[in-house]
C-alpha positions as CSV (number, residue, x, y, z in Angstrom):
1,X,-46.5,76.0,-15.5
2,X,-46.0,77.3,-12.0
3,X,-46.2,73.8,-10.6
4,X,-43.7,72.6,-13.1
5,X,-41.2,75.3,-12.1
6,X,-41.8,74.6,-8.4
7,X,-41.0,70.9,-9.0
8,X,-37.8,71.8,-10.8
9,X,-36.7,74.1,-7.9
10,X,-37.5,71.4,-5.4
11,X,-35.5,68.9,-7.4
12,X,-32.6,71.3,-7.8
13,X,-32.6,72.2,-4.1
14,X,-32.7,68.6,-3.1
15,X,-29.7,67.8,-5.4
16,X,-27.7,70.7,-4.0
17,X,-28.3,69.6,-0.4
18,X,-27.2,66.0,-1.3
19,X,-24.1,67.3,-3.0
20,X,-23.2,69.4,0.0
21,X,-23.7,66.4,2.3
22,X,-21.3,64.3,0.2
23,X,-18.6,67.0,-0.4
24,X,-18.3,68.3,3.2
25,X,-16.8,65.1,4.6
26,X,-14.4,64.7,1.6
27,X,-13.2,68.3,2.2
28,X,-12.6,67.7,5.9
29,X,-10.7,64.5,5.2
30,X,-8.5,66.2,2.6
31,X,-7.7,69.0,5.1
32,X,-6.8,66.5,7.8
33,X,-4.6,64.5,5.5
34,X,-2.8,67.6,4.3
35,X,-2.0,68.5,7.9
36,X,-0.8,65.1,9.1
37,X,0.7,63.5,6.0
38,X,4.5,63.6,5.8
39,X,6.1,65.1,2.7
40,X,6.7,63.0,-0.3
41,X,9.6,60.6,0.2
42,X,13.0,61.9,-1.2
43,X,16.6,61.9,0.0
44,X,17.6,64.8,2.3
45,X,21.2,65.9,2.4
46,X,22.4,66.8,5.9
47,X,25.7,68.7,6.3
48,X,28.1,66.9,8.7
49,X,31.2,67.9,10.5
50,X,33.8,66.5,8.1
51,X,34.7,63.3,10.0
52,X,31.4,61.7,9.6
53,X,30.2,63.6,12.7
54,X,27.0,65.6,12.8
55,X,27.2,69.3,13.4
56,X,26.1,70.7,16.7
57,X,25.9,74.5,16.8
58,X,26.0,76.9,19.7
59,X,24.6,80.4,19.8
60,X,28.0,81.5,20.9
61,X,29.8,79.9,18.0
62,X,31.9,82.4,16.2
63,X,32.2,82.5,12.5
64,X,35.0,82.1,10.1
65,X,34.9,83.3,6.5
66,X,35.0,80.7,3.8
67,X,38.0,82.3,2.2
68,X,40.8,83.5,4.6
69,X,42.4,86.9,4.3
70,X,45.6,87.2,2.3
71,X,47.8,87.0,5.4
72,X,47.1,86.8,9.0
73,X,49.3,89.3,10.6
74,X,48.1,89.3,14.2
75,X,48.1,93.1,14.8
76,X,45.3,95.2,16.3
77,X,45.2,97.4,13.3
78,X,45.8,95.0,10.5
79,X,43.9,91.9,11.7
80,X,40.9,91.0,9.6
81,X,37.5,91.6,11.1
82,X,35.5,88.5,12.1
83,X,32.9,87.6,9.6
84,X,29.3,87.0,10.8
85,X,28.6,84.0,8.5
86,X,28.6,80.7,10.3
87,X,30.9,78.2,8.8
88,X,32.6,75.6,10.9
89,X,33.0,76.8,14.4
90,X,31.5,74.0,16.5
91,X,30.9,74.5,20.2
92,X,30.4,71.9,22.8
93,X,32.1,70.9,26.0
94,X,34.3,68.4,24.2
95,X,34.7,70.0,20.8
96,X,31.2,69.9,19.5
97,X,31.1,66.5,17.9
98,X,29.3,63.3,18.4
99,X,30.5,60.0,17.1
100,X,28.4,58.3,14.4
101,X,29.1,55.7,11.8
102,X,30.5,57.1,8.6
103,X,28.1,55.1,6.5
104,X,25.1,55.7,8.8
105,X,21.8,56.3,7.0
106,X,19.0,57.6,9.1
107,X,15.2,57.7,8.6
108,X,13.3,60.7,9.9
109,X,10.4,59.7,12.2
110,X,7.0,59.8,10.6
111,X,4.3,61.9,12.2
112,X,1.8,59.2,11.6
113,X,2.6,55.6,10.9
114,X,-1.1,54.7,10.6
115,X,-1.2,55.7,7.0
116,X,1.7,53.4,6.0
117,X,3.6,56.2,4.3
118,X,7.4,55.7,3.9
119,X,9.7,57.9,6.1
120,X,12.0,60.3,4.3
121,X,15.6,59.0,4.0
122,X,18.3,61.2,5.5
123,X,21.8,60.8,4.1
124,X,24.9,61.6,6.1
125,X,27.5,63.2,3.8
126,X,31.0,61.8,3.9
127,X,33.9,64.2,3.6
128,X,37.3,63.6,2.3
129,X,40.4,63.8,4.5
130,X,41.3,67.1,2.8
131,X,37.8,68.6,3.5
132,X,38.2,67.5,7.2
133,X,41.6,69.3,7.4
134,X,40.2,72.5,5.8
135,X,37.2,72.5,8.2
136,X,39.6,72.2,11.1
137,X,41.7,75.1,9.8
138,X,38.5,77.2,9.5
139,X,37.6,76.5,13.1
140,X,41.1,77.4,14.2
141,X,40.9,80.7,12.3
142,X,37.7,81.5,14.0
143,X,39.1,80.7,17.5
144,X,42.1,82.9,16.8
145,X,40.0,85.8,15.7
146,X,37.8,85.5,18.8
147,X,40.9,85.6,20.9
148,X,42.0,89.1,19.7
149,X,39.6,90.8,22.0
150,X,39.2,88.1,24.5
151,X,40.6,87.1,27.9
152,X,44.1,85.7,28.3
153,X,44.5,81.9,28.3
154,X,46.4,80.3,31.1
155,X,49.6,78.5,30.3
156,X,51.9,76.6,32.7
157,X,55.0,77.5,30.7
158,X,54.7,80.9,29.3
159,X,52.0,83.5,28.6
160,X,53.0,86.1,25.9
161,X,52.4,89.6,27.1
162,X,53.7,93.1,26.4
163,X,54.4,95.4,23.4
164,X,56.9,93.0,21.9
165,X,53.9,91.3,20.3
166,X,51.5,92.8,17.9
167,X,48.7,91.0,19.7
168,X,49.9,88.8,22.5
169,X,46.5,87.2,23.2
170,X,45.9,86.2,19.6
171,X,49.5,84.9,19.3
172,X,49.1,82.8,22.4
173,X,45.8,81.3,21.1
174,X,47.3,80.6,17.7
175,X,50.2,78.9,19.3
176,X,48.0,76.7,21.4
177,X,45.9,75.8,18.3
178,X,49.0,74.9,16.5
179,X,50.1,72.6,19.3
180,X,46.7,70.9,19.3
181,X,46.1,70.6,15.5
182,X,49.2,71.1,13.3
183,X,50.6,68.1,11.4
184,X,53.6,68.0,9.1
185,X,54.5,65.2,6.7
186,X,58.2,64.9,5.9
187,X,58.9,63.2,2.6
188,X,61.1,60.1,3.0
189,X,62.6,60.3,-0.5
190,X,66.2,61.4,-0.9
191,X,69.4,60.4,0.7
192,X,71.9,62.2,3.0
193,X,73.9,64.3,2.9
194,X,71.9,66.5,0.5
195,X,68.5,65.3,1.9
196,X,67.5,64.7,5.5
197,X,70.7,66.3,6.7
198,X,72.3,69.7,7.1
199,X,75.0,71.7,8.9
200,X,74.6,72.1,12.7
201,X,77.9,73.9,13.5
202,X,78.2,76.9,11.2
203,X,76.5,80.1,10.2
204,X,73.9,77.9,8.4
205,X,73.3,75.8,11.5
206,X,69.6,76.3,11.5
207,X,69.2,74.3,8.3
208,X,70.6,71.2,9.9
209,X,69.0,71.8,13.3
210,X,65.5,72.2,11.9
211,X,65.8,69.2,9.6
212,X,67.0,67.0,12.4
213,X,64.4,68.3,14.9
214,X,61.6,67.8,12.4
215,X,62.8,64.3,11.5
216,X,62.6,63.0,15.1
217,X,59.6,65.1,16.2
218,X,56.6,63.1,17.4
219,X,54.2,65.9,18.2
220,X,53.9,67.6,14.9
221,X,55.3,65.1,12.4
222,X,52.8,62.6,11.0
223,X,53.6,59.5,8.9
224,X,50.1,59.6,7.4
225,X,50.1,62.2,4.6
226,X,46.3,62.4,4.7
227,X,46.5,63.9,8.1
228,X,49.1,66.5,7.1
229,X,48.4,70.2,6.8
230,X,51.8,70.9,5.2
231,X,54.5,68.9,3.5
232,X,58.2,69.5,4.2
233,X,60.8,69.2,1.4
234,X,63.8,68.0,3.5
235,X,66.7,69.2,1.3
236,X,69.5,71.5,2.6
237,X,70.7,74.3,0.3
238,X,74.0,74.4,2.2
239,X,74.5,70.7,1.5
240,X,73.6,71.2,-2.2
241,X,76.2,73.9,-2.4
242,X,78.8,71.7,-0.7
243,X,78.1,68.5,-2.6
244,X,76.4,69.4,-5.9
245,X,77.7,72.8,-6.9
246,X,80.8,72.8,-8.9
247,X,83.1,75.2,-7.0
248,X,83.9,78.5,-8.7
249,X,81.7,77.6,-11.7
250,X,79.1,80.3,-10.9
251,X,76.6,77.8,-12.4
252,X,73.4,77.1,-10.4
253,X,72.4,74.5,-12.9
254,X,73.3,71.3,-11.0
255,X,71.6,72.6,-7.8
256,X,68.4,73.5,-9.6
257,X,68.3,70.2,-11.6
258,X,68.6,68.3,-8.3
259,X,65.6,70.2,-6.9
260,X,63.6,69.8,-10.1
261,X,64.3,66.0,-10.2
262,X,63.3,65.7,-6.5
263,X,60.0,67.4,-6.9
264,X,59.3,65.5,-10.1
265,X,59.8,62.2,-8.1
266,X,57.4,63.4,-5.4
267,X,54.8,64.6,-7.8
268,X,54.8,61.2,-9.6
269,X,54.7,59.1,-6.5
270,X,52.3,61.2,-4.4
271,X,49.2,63.3,-5.3
272,X,49.8,66.1,-2.9
273,X,52.2,68.4,-4.9
274,X,49.9,68.4,-7.9
275,X,46.8,68.7,-5.8
276,X,47.8,72.1,-4.5
277,X,50.5,73.1,-7.0
278,X,52.8,73.2,-4.1
279,X,50.7,75.6,-2.0
280,X,50.8,73.4,1.2
281,X,54.5,72.5,0.8
282,X,57.5,74.3,2.4
283,X,61.2,74.4,2.1
284,X,63.8,75.9,4.5
285,X,67.1,77.5,3.7
286,X,69.5,79.7,5.6
287,X,72.2,79.7,2.9
288,X,72.3,82.9,0.8
289,X,71.4,80.8,-2.3
290,X,68.1,79.6,-0.9
291,X,65.9,82.1,-2.8
292,X,67.7,81.4,-6.1
293,X,67.4,77.6,-5.5
294,X,63.7,78.0,-5.1
295,X,63.4,79.4,-8.6
296,X,64.2,76.0,-10.1
297,X,60.5,75.1,-9.9
298,X,58.0,77.8,-10.7
299,X,55.4,76.6,-8.2
300,X,58.0,76.3,-5.5
301,X,59.0,79.9,-5.9
302,X,55.5,81.2,-6.6
303,X,53.2,79.1,-4.4
304,X,55.1,77.2,-1.7
305,X,56.0,78.5,1.7
306,X,59.7,79.4,1.6
307,X,61.3,79.6,5.0
308,X,64.4,81.8,4.5
309,X,67.1,83.6,6.4
310,X,67.6,85.8,3.4
311,X,64.3,87.5,3.6
312,X,64.9,90.2,1.0
313,X,61.7,91.8,-0.5
314,X,63.7,93.2,-3.4
315,X,64.6,89.7,-4.4
316,X,61.1,88.2,-4.4
317,X,60.5,87.5,-0.7
318,X,56.8,87.7,-0.1
319,X,55.8,88.2,3.6
320,X,52.3,87.0,2.9
321,X,53.4,83.5,2.1
322,X,57.1,83.2,2.9
323,X,58.7,83.0,6.4
324,X,61.7,84.9,7.7
325,X,63.7,83.0,10.3
326,X,66.9,84.0,12.1
327,X,70.5,83.2,11.0
328,X,72.2,81.7,14.1
329,X,76.0,81.0,14.1
330,X,76.5,78.0,16.3
331,X,80.2,77.2,16.1
332,X,80.0,74.5,18.7
333,X,76.5,73.3,17.8
334,X,74.9,74.7,21.0
335,X,74.2,78.0,22.8
336,X,76.2,77.0,25.8
337,X,78.1,80.1,27.1
338,X,76.3,82.5,24.6
339,X,73.2,83.4,26.6
340,X,72.9,86.2,29.1
341,X,74.5,89.6,29.8
342,X,74.8,92.3,32.5
343,X,72.2,94.9,33.4
344,X,72.0,98.3,31.5
345,X,74.0,100.1,34.1
346,X,77.0,97.9,33.4
347,X,77.1,98.6,29.7
348,X,79.4,101.7,29.2
349,X,79.7,101.4,25.4
350,X,77.1,103.1,23.2
351,X,77.5,101.0,20.0
352,X,79.7,98.2,18.7
353,X,80.5,96.4,15.5
354,X,83.3,94.3,14.2
355,X,83.3,92.6,10.8
356,X,84.7,92.5,7.3
357,X,83.8,94.4,4.2
358,X,81.0,92.1,3.0
359,X,78.4,93.6,0.8
360,X,77.6,97.3,0.0
361,X,76.5,98.5,3.5
362,X,79.5,97.7,5.7
363,X,81.9,99.9,3.8
364,X,79.6,102.9,4.4
365,X,79.4,102.1,8.1
366,X,83.2,101.8,8.4
367,X,83.8,104.9,6.3
368,X,81.8,107.0,8.7
369,X,82.5,105.4,12.0
370,X,85.7,103.3,12.1
371,X,88.1,104.9,14.6
372,X,86.1,108.1,14.5
373,X,84.4,108.2,17.9
374,X,85.1,106.6,21.3
375,X,81.5,106.0,21.9
376,X,81.1,104.1,18.5
377,X,83.3,101.1,18.7
378,X,83.4,100.1,15.0
379,X,86.1,97.8,13.7
380,X,87.0,96.1,10.5
381,X,89.0,93.6,12.4
382,X,88.6,93.0,16.1
383,X,91.7,94.3,17.9
384,X,94.1,91.7,19.4
385,X,93.1,90.6,22.9
386,X,89.6,91.9,22.6
387,X,86.8,89.4,23.1
388,X,83.9,89.7,20.7
389,X,81.3,88.4,23.2
390,X,82.7,90.5,26.0
391,X,82.2,93.6,23.8
392,X,78.6,92.6,23.1
393,X,77.9,92.3,26.8
394,X,79.5,95.8,27.5
395,X,77.5,97.5,24.8
396,X,74.0,99.1,24.8
397,X,73.4,99.0,21.1
398,X,74.9,96.3,18.8
399,X,75.1,97.3,15.2
400,X,73.8,94.6,12.8
401,X,74.4,95.8,9.2
402,X,73.6,93.4,6.3
403,X,76.4,91.8,4.4
404,X,76.2,90.5,0.9
405,X,72.7,89.4,1.9
406,X,70.2,91.0,4.2
407,X,70.3,88.5,7.1
408,X,73.0,88.7,9.7
409,X,73.9,86.4,12.6
410,X,74.7,89.5,14.7
411,X,71.0,90.1,15.3
412,X,70.7,86.9,17.4
413,X,74.1,87.4,18.9
414,X,72.9,90.7,20.2
415,X,69.6,89.2,21.6
416,X,71.5,86.4,23.2
417,X,73.7,88.8,25.2
418,X,71.0,91.3,26.1
419,X,72.3,94.0,23.7
420,X,69.6,96.0,21.8
421,X,70.0,95.2,18.1
422,X,70.3,98.0,15.5
423,X,69.1,96.7,12.2
424,X,70.9,98.5,9.3
425,X,69.5,97.3,6.1
426,X,67.1,97.9,3.3
427,X,64.3,95.5,2.2
428,X,64.9,93.1,5.1
429,X,61.9,91.4,6.8
430,X,62.9,90.6,10.4
431,X,62.4,87.1,11.7
432,X,58.9,86.3,13.0
433,X,57.7,89.8,12.4
434,X,54.2,88.4,11.8
435,X,54.1,88.1,15.6
436,X,56.9,90.2,17.0
437,X,56.9,94.0,17.0
438,X,60.5,94.6,16.4
439,X,60.3,98.4,16.9
440,X,59.5,97.8,20.6
441,X,62.9,96.1,21.3
442,X,65.2,97.1,18.4
443,X,66.3,100.1,16.4
444,X,65.8,100.1,12.6
445,X,68.1,102.4,10.7
446,X,67.9,102.7,6.9
447,X,71.3,102.7,5.1
448,X,70.8,106.4,4.2
449,X,70.9,107.3,7.9
450,X,74.3,105.7,8.7
451,X,76.0,109.2,8.9
452,X,73.4,110.1,11.6
453,X,73.8,106.9,13.6
454,X,75.2,108.3,16.8
455,X,72.6,111.1,16.9
456,X,69.8,108.6,16.4
457,X,71.1,106.4,19.3
458,X,71.8,109.2,21.7
459,X,68.3,110.5,20.9
460,X,66.8,107.5,22.6
461,X,66.1,108.3,26.3
462,X,67.6,106.2,29.1
463,X,64.2,105.2,30.2
464,X,63.2,104.0,26.7
465,X,66.5,102.2,26.4
466,X,66.0,100.3,29.6
467,X,62.5,99.3,28.4
468,X,63.9,98.0,25.1
469,X,66.7,96.1,26.9
470,X,64.3,94.3,29.2
471,X,62.1,93.4,26.2
472,X,65.1,91.9,24.5
473,X,65.6,89.6,27.5
474,X,61.9,88.6,27.4
475,X,61.8,87.7,23.7
476,X,65.1,85.8,23.8
477,X,63.3,82.5,24.3
478,X,61.9,82.8,20.7
479,X,65.5,82.7,19.3
480,X,67.0,80.0,21.5
481,X,68.1,76.7,20.0
482,X,67.3,73.8,22.4
483,X,67.8,70.1,22.1
484,X,65.3,68.7,22.6
485,X,63.2,71.7,21.5
486,X,61.3,73.7,24.2
487,X,57.9,75.4,23.8
488,X,58.1,78.9,22.2
489,X,61.8,78.4,21.1
490,X,63.1,79.0,17.6
491,X,62.0,75.6,16.3
492,X,58.5,76.1,17.5
493,X,58.4,79.7,16.2
494,X,59.4,78.5,12.7
495,X,56.6,76.0,12.8
496,X,54.2,78.7,14.0
497,X,55.1,81.0,11.1
498,X,54.4,78.1,8.7
499,X,51.2,77.3,10.5
500,X,50.0,80.9,10.1
501,X,50.7,80.8,6.3
502,X,48.8,77.5,6.0
503,X,45.9,79.0,7.9
504,X,45.5,81.6,5.1
505,X,45.3,79.3,2.1
506,X,42.6,76.9,1.1
507,X,43.6,73.7,-0.7
508,X,41.1,71.9,-3.0
């Protein structure tokens, strides 16, 4: 019995040793294979800078949020805080991109080819033209946000500086990004004089001037709609009133039907209006009926960027998407003879206004101040022999009350002649107020304070007045009309305001 058990043990022991001898090499081989064998073959998606170009990140790359803030007002207190999530800011010495074939398919190198295992396929994702545009805008937003607290950028022409700007550094960076990036597509459809034309020698001169400047521009205008960030609807409301409106009919119907038909043609011929519901389209109007004209198409009123002189918040003007631009009365079509004025010491008149009884505010002004005070030169009709522009140049504060609508050409007339503008209105959004701090170079007086107007103006110290007057001279360049346009002038400021609004929406 004992011998039998001993034989069984020896047999079992021998079998165990043999099993260990066979399994140990197999185990070692399996460990080795698991370490060196590449993963199972499967497509790997690699994010690419949306031009078919591979991403190259830098540790110093700033981040831009996927969704922009409601509106980028570049002010120290109201500016959105940078987001830490990396999106599209690409850093390298030449823009952070390397050229590759759009249809390039790469294979990741295998760690060991001796096993004959297939290398994993790497796909380069192709992006649409719209995705490339949106990525570029996210990068621009990131750069602008970085600039808020950064160093000043050099510029051979002009470097914004001073309290006239909410944030001069951010504005400068935004302007430079616009010059480098921004593209506008102008629809060719439509015939003059209602389309592709406008007045250039009247109170509505900015309609015609902007349309003509945009038509011939080669820096910002693109003939390829796939490259466009925004689309311009080149109709003139002033021309619609002149050629389509039935005089004294009080019927907006013909004007509105013209706009409806025009957008209907564009939406059928091109995909861009329907793609964004008008979000990346803009119209421009200095005529008082501009806001009413935009109501012809719901998405034009609700979604599109409306560039308006009549920037009245009580009538639907929305500063987060609409643009206020100045009303400039160019009777001769140019600013020749309108620019410049004497120093503060050669301005003996405290305040000046001359104008008819247009709208509800001017009667109140005339009631309280016409022929009531020698320091307050307020006239319903300019006295015979008195020069309007000479009076502007002799005056410290030029009164700019609203007429039937909130905008007034007197604001720019004051700025042109070095007179501190006094804005007397309610619900008015001053031009370019997303960038300009109007309180640093103008006086804002609500209608209810008209009886206290002289006390308000005399309450401003001489030192503060001199500061304001000098700032008026510095910001004048942003209101000047030049042909051809010059950097930072009114044409470029309008484009910059549109650029800011486009930065804050995402299409697609």
